[in-house]
C-alpha positions as CSV (number, residue, x, y, z in Angstrom):
1,M,22.4,9.0,11.7
2,A,19.4,9.5,9.4
3,P,17.2,6.6,8.3
4,Y,16.2,5.3,5.7
5,D,15.5,5.3,4.9
6,E,15.9,4.9,3.0
7,K,14.8,4.0,3.6
8,L,15.3,3.1,0.3
9,N,17.1,0.9,-2.1
10,A,14.8,0.2,-5.1
11,T,13.7,-3.2,-5.8
12,E,10.1,-4.1,-8.1
13,E,9.6,-0.4,-8.5
14,E,7.4,-1.2,-11.8
15,Q,5.4,-3.3,-9.8
16,V,5.8,-2.7,-6.0
17,Q,5.3,-6.0,-3.5
18,M,3.8,-5.8,-0.2
19,L,7.4,-6.2,1.8
20,E,9.3,-4.3,-0.4
21,V,11.5,-2.0,1.5
22,R,12.7,1.4,0.3
23,E,15.8,3.1,2.1
24,K,15.0,6.8,3.0
25,D,17.5,8.4,4.4
26,D,16.0,10.1,6.1
27,G,17.3,12.6,6.1
28,D,15.9,10.8,3.4
29,L,12.9,11.7,3.1
30,L,11.2,9.4,0.7
31,P,8.0,7.5,1.1
32,S,7.6,4.6,-0.6
33,P,5.8,4.3,-3.9
34,V,2.5,2.5,-3.9
35,S,1.6,0.9,-7.3
36,A,-1.2,-0.5,-8.6
37,T,-1.9,-3.7,-11.1
38,A,-3.5,-1.9,-13.9
39,P,-1.3,0.3,-16.5
40,R,-1.8,4.0,-16.5
41,P,-2.5,6.0,-19.2
42,A,-0.3,6.8,-21.6
43,A,-0.4,10.5,-20.8
44,A,0.8,9.5,-17.3
45,S,3.9,7.2,-17.7
46,K,6.9,7.7,-15.6
47,P,9.6,9.8,-16.9
48,K,12.4,7.7,-18.5
49,V,16.1,8.1,-18.3
50,S,19.0,5.8,-18.4
51,A,20.1,3.5,-15.3
52,A,23.1,4.1,-16.1
53,M,23.0,8.0,-15.5
54,I,20.2,7.8,-12.9
55,I,21.6,5.2,-10.3
56,P,24.7,7.3,-10.0
57,I,23.3,10.7,-9.3
58,W,21.1,8.6,-6.7
59,I,23.5,7.4,-5.2
60,V,25.3,10.4,-4.8
61,L,22.1,12.4,-3.6
62,S,21.3,9.6,-1.0
63,S,24.6,9.6,0.2
64,A,25.1,13.5,0.7
65,V,22.0,13.5,2.4
66,I,23.2,11.3,5.2
67,I,26.5,12.7,5.9
68,Y,25.4,16.5,5.4
69,N,22.6,16.0,8.1
70,N,25.7,13.9,9.8
71,Y,27.8,17.4,9.2
72,L,24.8,19.3,10.7
73,Y,24.5,17.5,13.7
74,N,27.7,16.7,14.9
75,T,30.4,19.2,13.1
76,L,28.0,22.1,13.1
77,Q,26.3,21.1,16.2
78,F,23.0,22.1,15.1
79,R,21.4,19.3,17.6
80,F,18.0,19.7,17.0
81,P,16.5,16.8,14.7
82,V,12.5,17.3,15.1
83,F,13.6,21.1,13.4
84,L,15.8,19.9,11.1
85,V,13.1,16.9,9.7
86,T,10.1,19.8,10.3
87,W,11.9,22.2,7.8
88,H,12.9,19.6,5.3
89,L,9.3,18.7,5.2
90,T,8.1,22.0,4.5
91,F,10.8,22.7,1.8
92,A,9.1,19.5,0.5
93,A,5.4,20.7,0.6
94,I,6.3,23.8,-0.9
95,G,8.6,22.0,-3.3
96,T,6.0,19.6,-4.7
97,R,3.6,22.0,-5.3
98,V,5.8,24.3,-7.5
99,L,6.8,21.2,-9.9
100,G,2.9,20.5,-10.1
101,K,2.6,24.0,-11.4
102,T,5.8,24.1,-13.6
103,T,6.7,20.3,-14.6
104,H,4.6,16.8,-15.4
105,L,6.6,15.0,-12.5
106,L,3.3,15.1,-10.4
107,D,0.4,14.5,-13.0
108,G,-0.1,11.2,-11.2
109,V,-2.1,13.8,-8.3
110,K,-4.7,13.8,-10.7
111,D,-5.0,10.3,-10.5
112,V,-5.8,10.2,-7.0
113,N,-8.7,10.6,-5.7
114,M,-8.7,12.0,-2.3
115,S,-11.5,12.1,-0.2
116,K,-11.8,13.4,3.4
117,D,-12.4,9.6,4.5
118,M,-9.2,8.4,2.7
119,F,-7.2,11.4,4.7
120,L,-8.6,10.7,7.7
121,R,-8.2,6.9,7.6
122,S,-5.2,6.4,5.1
123,I,-2.6,9.2,4.8
124,L,-2.9,10.6,8.4
125,P,-2.3,7.6,10.3
126,I,0.6,6.6,7.7
127,G,1.6,10.7,8.2
128,L,1.6,9.8,11.7
129,L,4.0,6.7,11.2
130,F,6.3,8.5,9.0
131,S,6.8,11.7,10.7
132,A,7.8,9.4,13.8
133,S,10.1,7.3,11.8
134,L,11.9,10.4,10.5
135,I,12.2,12.4,13.9
136,L,13.8,9.1,15.5
137,S,15.8,8.1,12.9
138,N,17.3,11.5,12.2
139,T,17.7,11.5,16.5
140,A,19.4,8.8,16.5
141,Y,22.5,10.8,14.2
142,L,22.9,12.3,18.1
143,Y,24.3,9.0,19.3
144,L,25.8,7.1,16.9
145,S,27.8,6.9,13.9
146,V,26.9,6.5,10.3
147,A,28.3,3.4,9.4
148,Y,26.6,1.4,12.2
149,I,23.3,3.2,11.9
150,Q,23.3,2.0,8.1
151,M,24.0,-1.3,9.7
152,L,21.3,-1.3,11.8
153,K,18.7,-0.2,9.1
154,A,19.4,-3.3,7.3
155,F,16.7,-5.1,10.0
156,V,13.9,-3.4,8.6
157,P,12.7,-6.1,6.3
158,V,12.9,-8.4,9.2
159,A,10.5,-5.8,11.1
160,I,8.2,-6.0,8.4
161,L,8.0,-9.4,8.0
162,L,7.4,-10.1,11.9
163,I,4.7,-7.4,11.5
164,S,3.2,-9.1,8.7
165,W,3.2,-13.1,10.0
166,T,2.1,-11.2,13.4
167,F,-1.2,-9.7,12.0
168,R,-1.3,-12.9,9.3
169,I,-0.9,-10.6,6.7
170,Q,1.2,-12.8,4.9
171,D,2.4,-16.3,5.8
172,P,5.8,-17.5,7.1
173,S,7.9,-20.0,5.1
174,K,11.3,-21.4,5.4
175,R,13.1,-19.6,2.7
176,L,11.7,-15.9,4.7
177,A,12.9,-17.7,8.2
178,V,16.1,-18.2,6.7
179,I,16.8,-14.4,5.5
180,V,15.2,-13.3,8.8
181,L,17.7,-15.4,10.7
182,M,20.3,-14.2,8.2
183,I,20.0,-10.8,9.0
184,S,19.2,-10.7,12.5
185,S,22.6,-12.6,13.0
186,G,24.0,-10.3,10.9
187,V,22.9,-6.9,12.8
188,A,23.5,-9.1,16.1
189,L,27.2,-9.1,15.4
190,A,27.6,-5.5,14.1
191,S,26.3,-4.3,17.1
192,R,28.9,-7.2,19.1
193,G,31.4,-5.4,17.2
194,E,30.5,-1.7,17.8
195,L,33.4,-0.1,19.6
196,R,30.7,3.1,20.5
197,F,27.6,1.4,21.4
198,N,25.1,3.8,23.1
199,L,22.2,2.2,24.5
200,V,20.0,5.1,23.9
201,G,21.1,5.5,20.4
202,F,20.3,1.5,19.7
203,V,16.8,2.0,21.2
204,I,16.1,5.2,19.5
205,Q,16.9,3.7,15.9
206,A,15.1,0.1,16.6
207,A,12.3,2.5,17.3
208,A,13.0,4.0,14.1
209,V,12.7,0.9,12.3
210,V,9.5,-0.2,14.3
211,F,7.7,2.7,13.0
212,E,9.0,2.5,9.4
213,A,8.4,-1.2,9.2
214,S,4.9,-0.5,10.2
215,R,4.2,2.5,7.8
216,L,5.5,0.5,5.2
217,V,2.8,-2.4,6.2
218,M,0.5,0.1,6.5
219,I,0.6,1.6,2.8
220,E,-0.1,-1.7,0.9
221,I,-3.0,-2.0,3.4
222,L,-4.5,1.3,3.2
223,L,-3.5,2.3,0.1
224,H,-3.4,-1.4,-2.1
225,G,-4.3,-0.7,-5.5
226,M,-3.0,3.2,-6.0
227,K,-0.4,4.7,-8.2
228,M,1.8,7.1,-6.3
229,N,5.5,7.9,-7.2
230,P,7.7,9.1,-4.6
231,L,6.9,12.7,-5.2
232,V,3.0,12.3,-5.6
233,S,3.5,10.5,-2.2
234,L,5.2,13.5,-0.7
235,H,3.0,15.7,-2.2
236,Y,0.5,14.2,0.7
237,Y,2.4,13.3,3.2
238,A,4.9,16.4,3.4
239,P,2.4,18.6,4.5
240,V,1.0,16.3,7.0
241,C,4.0,15.3,8.8
242,A,5.2,19.4,8.5
243,L,2.3,20.0,10.8
244,I,2.5,17.3,13.2
245,N,6.1,17.9,13.5
246,L,5.7,21.7,14.4
247,L,2.9,20.6,17.0
248,V,6.2,18.6,18.8
249,I,8.5,20.9,18.8
250,P,7.4,23.0,21.6
251,F,7.5,20.1,23.5
252,T,11.1,18.5,22.5
253,E,13.3,21.7,21.4
254,G,11.5,24.7,21.9
255,L,12.7,27.7,20.4
256,A,16.6,26.6,20.6
257,P,16.4,25.8,17.2
258,F,15.2,28.9,15.7
259,Y,17.7,31.0,17.8
260,E,20.5,29.1,15.9
261,I,19.4,29.3,12.4
262,M,21.7,32.4,12.1
263,R,24.7,30.7,13.6
264,V,24.8,27.8,11.3
265,G,23.4,29.8,8.5
266,P,19.9,30.1,6.3
267,L,22.3,28.8,3.2
268,I,23.2,26.1,4.8
269,L,19.8,25.0,5.8
270,I,18.4,25.9,2.7
271,S,20.9,23.5,0.9
272,N,20.5,20.7,2.8
273,A,16.6,20.6,2.5
274,A,17.2,21.0,-1.5
275,I,19.6,17.9,-1.9
276,A,17.2,15.8,0.3
277,F,14.3,17.5,-2.2
278,L,16.6,16.3,-5.4
279,L,16.7,13.0,-3.7
280,N,13.2,12.4,-4.2
281,I,12.7,13.8,-7.6
282,A,15.8,11.5,-8.6
283,A,13.8,8.6,-6.8
284,V,10.9,9.5,-9.3
285,F,13.0,8.7,-12.5
286,L,14.6,5.9,-10.6
287,V,11.3,4.1,-10.2
288,G,11.5,2.8,-13.9
289,A,15.6,2.8,-14.6
290,G,16.5,-1.1,-14.6
291,S,15.3,-4.5,-13.3
292,G,15.0,-4.9,-9.4
293,L,18.3,-6.5,-8.9
294,V,20.4,-4.0,-10.6
295,L,18.9,-1.4,-8.5
296,T,19.3,-3.6,-5.3
297,L,23.0,-3.9,-6.1
298,A,22.9,-0.5,-6.6
299,G,21.4,0.1,-3.1
300,V,23.9,-2.4,-1.5
301,F,26.8,-0.5,-3.4
302,K,25.5,2.9,-1.6
303,D,25.4,1.6,1.8
304,I,28.9,0.3,1.6
305,L,30.0,3.8,-0.1
306,L,28.4,5.4,2.8
307,I,29.7,3.1,5.6
308,T,33.4,3.5,3.9
309,G,32.8,7.5,3.7
310,S,31.7,7.6,7.6
311,V,35.2,6.3,8.2
312,L,37.3,8.2,6.0
313,I,35.2,11.4,6.6
314,F,34.1,11.0,10.1
315,G,36.4,9.0,11.4
316,A,34.1,6.5,12.6
317,Q,35.4,2.9,13.2
318,I,34.5,-0.7,12.4
319,T,35.8,-3.8,13.5
320,P,36.3,-7.1,11.5
321,L,33.4,-8.4,13.4
322,Q,31.1,-5.5,12.4
323,V,32.3,-6.6,8.6
324,V,31.7,-9.8,8.9
325,G,28.1,-9.6,10.1
326,Y,27.1,-6.7,7.9
327,S,28.2,-8.8,5.1
328,I,25.8,-11.9,6.4
329,A,22.9,-8.5,6.8
330,L,23.3,-7.5,3.3
331,L,23.7,-11.3,1.9
332,G,20.2,-11.5,3.5
333,L,18.7,-8.0,2.5
334,V,19.7,-9.3,-1.2
335,L,17.8,-12.6,-1.1
336,Y,14.8,-10.7,0.3
337,K,15.0,-8.3,-2.1
338,T,15.6,-10.3,-5.1
339,T,13.7,-13.7,-3.8
340,G,12.0,-13.0,-0.7
341,S,9.4,-11.2,-0.7
342,K,8.1,-13.1,-4.1
């Protein structure tokens, strides 16, 4: 199952708080946007569409990326997550540059003063974490069900808080401690109820959560005060991550995925990457579409829809204990995103 990715429900998108979590179903190739407190010039304002229009589109695209990736890995047996992530990022790197030439969606690139020092100190290390998160979360598809991975991704806010407390970036509070306990207990119950628990897959997804949480914390530390919407972020991260992954492929998958391209079909791979890229475009419009509560609830609805789809489409089995556990985790997640990070 792919990350987050997700990892990328939207909360207060207009003024992104430090510990905000966005899902990147990584399948979700969706970097978290970085906001500044100063308003941007009117010419560079975010595109606006109604929440009623963009939220359903975002839910459909986000779900489609995860389901399509799972179909590739487990139905078509194209079991090469490093290659697929690299292909997505390459497609995104080209796509953002085409959009930059033909639309105003990447006008924000002009506002970013990208120096060599900033690239080496900020973009590169964040890109390394992003790449590791994407590879690991996609690899988890090979071992775990879509439903169970979606449940495990609820632990991302806890990982962010623990990292922040460890490095004294944020002070603990009783409210946040209760939220951590709720989410942790819920995820633990969901894991206890998993009928096809796989330790290797669990460790891989847990590592993906740690890398994603570290990336989100580093974005706030290293890029604080910069304006980057999801497409602008992708414009910088996609080429870096694609190159990193290209260096990894020979040691992990070798030439095997290239031999399998014709069996799966180029059209499948192109459409798969195109849907992932469309998700990033939708995220730009999602940014200003509604309040934090509305967008958070949309993300929760998407997660529930994905788990239901996993059961109906792929025959995944979930137990009553998992339903109870995930419900507790979701309640903690909603509290975190609406009140806990303020």
